[in-house]
C-alpha positions in Angstrom: 160.6 -2.9 -42.8 158.0 -0.2 -42.2 159.3 3.1 -40.2 158.3 3.4 -36.6 155.2 5.4 -35.9 156.3 9.2 -35.6 159.7 8.7 -37.1 160.5 10.2 -40.2 163.5 9.2 -42.9 164.0 11.4 -45.6 164.2 10.0 -49.0 167.9 10.4 -49.4 168.4 8.3 -46.3 165.8 5.7 -46.9 168.1 3.0 -48.3 170.6 3.3 -45.7 167.9 3.1 -43.1 166.5 -0.2 -44.9 170.0 -1.6 -44.8 170.8 -0.7 -41.0 167.4 -2.2 -40.0 168.3 -5.4 -42.0 171.2 -5.9 -40.4 170.0 -5.0 -36.9 167.0 -7.4 -37.1 169.5 -10.2 -38.7 171.8 -9.8 -35.6 169.1 -9.6 -33.2 167.5 -12.8 -34.6 170.9 -14.6 -34.3 172.2 -13.4 -31.2 169.2 -12.3 -28.8 166.3 -13.8 -27.3 162.8 -12.3 -27.9 162.8 -9.9 -24.9 166.0 -8.2 -25.9 165.5 -8.1 -29.6 162.0 -6.3 -29.0 163.9 -3.6 -27.3 166.0 -2.6 -30.2 
């Protein structure tokens, strides 16, 4: 997933950012409707 515009993730944290983003996206797609998922 691409980083949000204007947000920076250090190289050291990039792997953790990607994993958290993947988990969040999976949760949203399984449990939230599109309107709520867009808020996260």
